[in-house]
N, C-alpha and C positions, 0 to 999 in steps of 0.2 A: 513425356512427363504428363501426368494427369493434371489438367488445368484447375481442378478443384483442390489440388494439393497446396497447402499454405506455403510450402517451399518455393512455389512458383513466384510468389510476391515478395520473397525475402529481401531482395535488393531494393525494391520499391518502398517497402515498409521500414527499411532500416534494420531489419532483423538478421541475425546470424542463423545459419542452418547447416547442419552436417548430416548428410544422408547416410544411413546405416541400414543394411539388410541382414537380417538374422534368419536364414533358412531353418525350417523345422520339419521333421518327418511327420507325416500325418498321424501315426499312432502316438507319437509324443505329444502332438498338439491336442488330440482328443483326451489323452491322460491328464494333461494340465487343465483342460476345461473341466473335466469331471472332478478333479481334485479341488479346483477353485469353487465349483458349485457346491461340493460337499462341505468344504471348510467354511465358506462364507456365503451361504445361500441368500441372506438378506442384502448382500452387497454385490451380488452377481445377477446376471440375467441369463435366461435359457439360451443356449446356442445349439439348435438342432443340427444333427449331422449333415442334413441336406443343405442347410444354410452355410455351414463352414465349407463344404465342398464347392458350393457355388461361388463363394468369395475367393477361395483358393484358385478356381478356374479363371476368375477375373483379374487376379493380381498380376501386375506386370513388374518383373524384376527391374530395378533401375539400371539405366545404361551407364557405361563408363563415364560419359560426359555428365550425367546427373550426379554420380558419385563425386565427380570433380567440381561440381557447381557450375558447369559450363553450358548445359542444355536447357536454357530457359527460353521457351517459345514466345512468340509475339503474343500480345494481348488478343483476346477474342475479337471478332468483328463487332464493331459498334463501340469499342472502347479504345482510347489512345494508349492507355497504360494499364498495367495490372492493378495499380492502386485504384484507378477509377473503377475497374471491374469489381475489386474487392469492396469498395465503399458502396457500390450498388448492391452487391450481394449481401453484405453485412452492414446495414445502415448505422449501426452503433460504432463502426470503425471511424476513428478520427482521421480525416484526410490530411491533417497537418503532420501525421506520423511519417509521411513519405517525403 
C-alpha cells in the first residue's frame, strides 16, 4: 500500500474507507480525457499522453488484503502512528480526530 494513500490512516483518523479498483483500457482512458478536455476545458487540466503513460506504469493494483482493509503497514520510521505522520505531513489536520 502506498503510504501516501489517505486510506493508510483510515483507522487512526476514525475514517471509513472502501478500496475500489476500476481498470480501464488505455484507449478508453485517452478517449475520456479528450472528451473531458473538449467538453469542459476551463474545468480540466492538460494530461499529456506521456504523463498518463508514466502514471499508469507507476500504479500498483491493490492487493487482496488492501481490498479487505487488512494490509495497513506500520507507520514510517520516526513516527509512532500514522496519525502522527499525517499531522506532520498535513499541519492543518486536527490530531484529536484520532
